[in-house]
C-alpha positions as a printed Julia matrix, in Angstrom:
49×3 Matrix{Float64}:
  0.33  -0.02   -0.09
  2.98   2.25    0.85
  3.84   2.13   -3.21
  1.06   2.66   -4.36
  0.3    5.81   -2.41
  4.08   6.75   -3.54
  3.55   6.36   -7.07
 -0.24   8.07   -6.84
  2.15  11.2    -5.28
  4.98  10.96   -8.1
  2.47  11.16  -11.47
  0.35  14.34   -9.28
  3.28  16.09   -8.77
  4.57  15.69  -12.69
  0.92  16.33  -13.61
  1.0   19.54  -11.62
  4.49  20.46  -12.89
  3.57  20.07  -16.48
  0.7   22.03  -16.0
  2.88  24.96  -14.27
  4.81  24.28  -17.47
  2.57  24.2   -19.84
  0.54  27.42  -18.43
  3.51  29.5   -18.5
  4.52  28.51  -22.12
  1.22  30.14  -23.07
  1.66  33.39  -21.03
  5.17  33.41  -22.63
  3.52  32.9   -26.3
  0.76  35.26  -25.33
  2.81  38.11  -24.49
  5.44  37.27  -27.66
  2.6   37.34  -29.8
  0.68  40.56  -28.67
  4.24  42.4   -28.92
  4.5   41.56  -32.6
  1.27  42.66  -33.25
  2.12  46.27  -31.53
  4.93  46.41  -33.47
  2.73  45.43  -37.03
  0.52  47.69  -36.32
  1.85  50.68  -34.95
  2.55  52.49  -37.73
 -0.61  52.68  -38.72
 -2.36  54.05  -35.61
  0.39  56.92  -35.57
 -0.98  57.79  -39.18
 -4.65  57.75  -38.14
 -5.72  54.78  -40.01
């Protein structure tokens, strides 16, 4: 029974780490995507179009 509990907590820890890594990657991707979008359209915003 002790081995089962350790395996279960190991997989729970791995799942939590994967969730943290995936959410961090999503935030970084969104930040870079928004930055690229802003850079692309900033000249048009300045001229009033």
